[in-house]
C-alpha positions in Angstrom: -87.5 -6.5 56.2 -91.3 -7.0 56.0 -93.9 -9.1 57.8 -93.1 -12.1 55.6 -89.3 -11.9 56.0 -88.0 -11.9 59.6 -84.4 -11.4 58.5 -82.6 -8.5 60.1 -79.8 -6.6 58.3 -76.9 -5.3 60.5 -74.7 -2.8 58.7 -71.8 -3.7 61.0 -72.1 -7.4 60.1 -71.8 -6.5 56.4 -68.7 -4.4 57.1 -66.9 -6.8 59.4 -67.7 -10.3 58.2 -64.9 -10.7 55.7 -62.1 -9.5 58.1 -63.5 -11.7 60.8 -63.8 -14.7 58.5 -60.2 -14.2 57.5 -59.1 -14.6 61.1 -61.6 -17.4 61.9 -60.4 -19.4 58.9 -56.9 -19.4 60.4 -57.8 -20.1 64.0 -61.0 -22.3 64.2 -60.5 -26.0 64.5 -61.1 -28.1 61.4 -64.2 -29.7 62.7 -66.6 -29.8 65.6 -69.3 -27.5 67.1 -69.1 -23.8 67.1 -71.4 -21.9 69.6 -72.0 -18.3 68.5 -73.1 -16.2 71.5 -75.5 -13.3 70.7 -75.7 -14.1 67.0 -78.1 -11.2 66.5 -79.2 -11.0 62.9 -77.7 -14.3 61.9 -75.7 -12.8 59.1 -72.4 -14.0 60.5 -73.5 -17.6 60.7 -75.0 -17.3 57.2 -71.7 -15.9 55.9 -69.3 -18.3 57.7 -70.9 -21.7 58.1 -71.3 -22.5 54.3 -67.6 -21.9 53.9 -66.7 -24.1 56.9 -68.8 -27.2 56.2 -67.0 -29.5 58.6 -68.0 -27.2 61.5 -71.5 -27.4 63.1 -72.7 -23.9 63.7 -74.9 -23.4 66.8 -76.2 -19.8 66.9 -77.7 -18.4 70.0 -79.6 -15.3 71.1 -81.9 -14.5 74.0 -84.1 -12.3 71.8 -86.9 -14.2 70.0 -86.9 -11.8 67.0 -83.2 -12.3 66.6 -83.6 -16.1 66.7 -86.3 -15.8 63.9 -83.8 -13.7 61.9 -81.0 -16.2 62.5 -83.2 -19.1 61.3 -84.4 -17.1 58.3 -80.8 -16.4 57.2 -79.9 -20.0 57.7 -82.8 -21.0 55.4 -81.8 -18.4 52.9 -78.2 -19.8 52.5 -79.4 -23.4 52.8 -76.4 -24.5 54.9 -77.1 -27.9 56.5 -74.5 -27.2 59.2 -76.4 -24.4 60.9 -78.6 -25.6 63.7 -81.8 -23.8 64.7 -81.1 -20.8 66.9 -81.0 -21.5 70.7 -82.4 -19.3 73.4 -79.3 -18.8 75.5 -78.5 -16.1 78.1 -74.7 -16.3 78.3 -74.8 -14.8 81.9 -76.6 -17.9 83.1 -74.9 -20.6 85.3 -76.0 -23.3 82.9 -76.4 -23.2 79.1 -79.1 -25.2 77.3 -76.7 -27.2 75.2 -76.1 -30.3 77.3 -73.9 -30.1 80.4 -71.3 -32.5 79.0 -71.2 -31.1 75.5 -67.7 -30.0 74.4 -67.4 -27.3 71.8 -64.6 -26.7 69.4 -65.1 -23.0 69.6 -67.2 -20.3 71.1 -67.7 -16.9 69.2 -69.0 -13.7 70.7 -68.9 -11.0 68.0 -69.8 -7.5 69.2 -71.3 -8.8 72.4 -69.3 -8.0 75.5 -69.6 -4.2 75.1 -73.3 -4.2 74.3 -74.3 -6.3 77.4 -73.8 -6.3 81.2 -70.5 -7.3 82.6 -72.3 -10.5 83.9 -72.6 -11.6 80.2 -68.8 -11.4 79.7 -68.2 -13.3 82.9 -70.8 -15.9 81.8 -69.1 -16.3 78.4 -65.8 -17.1 80.0 -67.3 -19.3 82.7 -69.2 -21.2 80.0 -66.1 -21.5 77.8 -64.3 -23.0 80.8 -67.1 -25.6 81.2 -67.7 -26.4 77.5 -64.6 -25.8 75.3 -62.6 -28.9 74.3 -59.0 -29.0 75.6 -57.7 -27.3 72.4 -60.9 -25.2 71.8 -61.0 -21.5 70.9 -62.9 -18.6 72.5 -63.0 -15.8 69.9 -64.2 -12.4 71.0 -64.5 -9.5 68.5 -65.1 -5.8 69.3 -63.5 -2.7 70.6 -61.4 -2.9 73.8 -59.5 -0.6 76.1 -55.8 -1.6 76.4 -54.0 -0.8 79.6 -57.1 1.2 80.6 -57.0 3.5 77.5 -59.1 3.6 74.5 -57.3 2.7 71.2 -58.9 5.6 69.3 -61.0 8.7 70.0 -63.9 7.1 68.1 -63.9 4.2 70.6 -64.0 6.6 73.5 -67.1 8.3 71.9 -68.7 4.9 71.2 -68.1 3.9 74.9 -69.8 7.1 76.1 -72.8 6.5 73.8 -73.1 2.9 75.0 -73.0 3.9 78.7 -75.6 6.7 78.0 -77.9 4.0 76.6 -77.3 1.6 79.4 -74.8 2.2 82.2 -74.1 -1.6 82.4 -72.7 -1.5 78.8 -69.4 -0.2 77.6 -66.0 -0.9 76.0 -64.3 -3.4 78.2 -60.7 -3.5 79.4 -58.8 -6.3 77.8 -56.9 -7.0 80.9 -60.2 -7.5 82.9 -61.4 -10.0 80.2 -58.1 -11.8 80.4 -58.5 -12.1 84.2 -62.0 -13.7 83.5 -60.2 -16.1 81.1 -57.5 -17.0 83.6 -60.2 -17.8 86.2 -61.8 -20.1 83.7 -58.6 -21.9 82.8 -58.0 -20.0 79.5 -55.2 -17.9 78.3 -55.0 -15.2 75.7 -53.4 -16.8 72.6 -53.4 -13.9 70.2 -54.7 -10.3 69.8 -55.4 -9.4 66.2 -55.8 -5.8 65.1 -59.0 -5.5 63.0 -60.6 -2.6 61.0 -62.4 0.2 62.7 -60.2 0.0 65.9 -61.5 -3.5 66.9 -59.7 -6.7 67.9 
């Protein structure tokens, strides 16, 4: 990246985009709006939206430089179905997308462990407000199952996250499911992914 190119490059996005896309292709609705929470570099939107042209991709991120990267990636791939990146703090009580807007899906890829718990709570509350009746909330990342890490590498990752910011960390799947239930959602499926993620 240089001063003329605001695109960011995330090694994790390069590694995980195809396994994630394989799951999304099977589970996303055929059409409608997809809100991507914490879209970061924008590489996922750039990889997925052109292959799902009936879906309107709405990437979000609270970081201005991330939004610049998202918009630059969208311009690079030339996908007409990627909206300009939105400044959205998922922990907020309202989201700047229109209070009555219904979404076909909400994605949060590698978000809930690299943000405060209030962000996870906000994602589920927002999903309860904005998802269509048959809409999908898709979370990707490492999780603890029954209070235990699924691999030693996840335990080490959790410790490194908490050392960087004590509000971060690998989340308990059961605690996330409780947030979902409070928002009127239910876990439909847990898919094992590469690198001990789900």
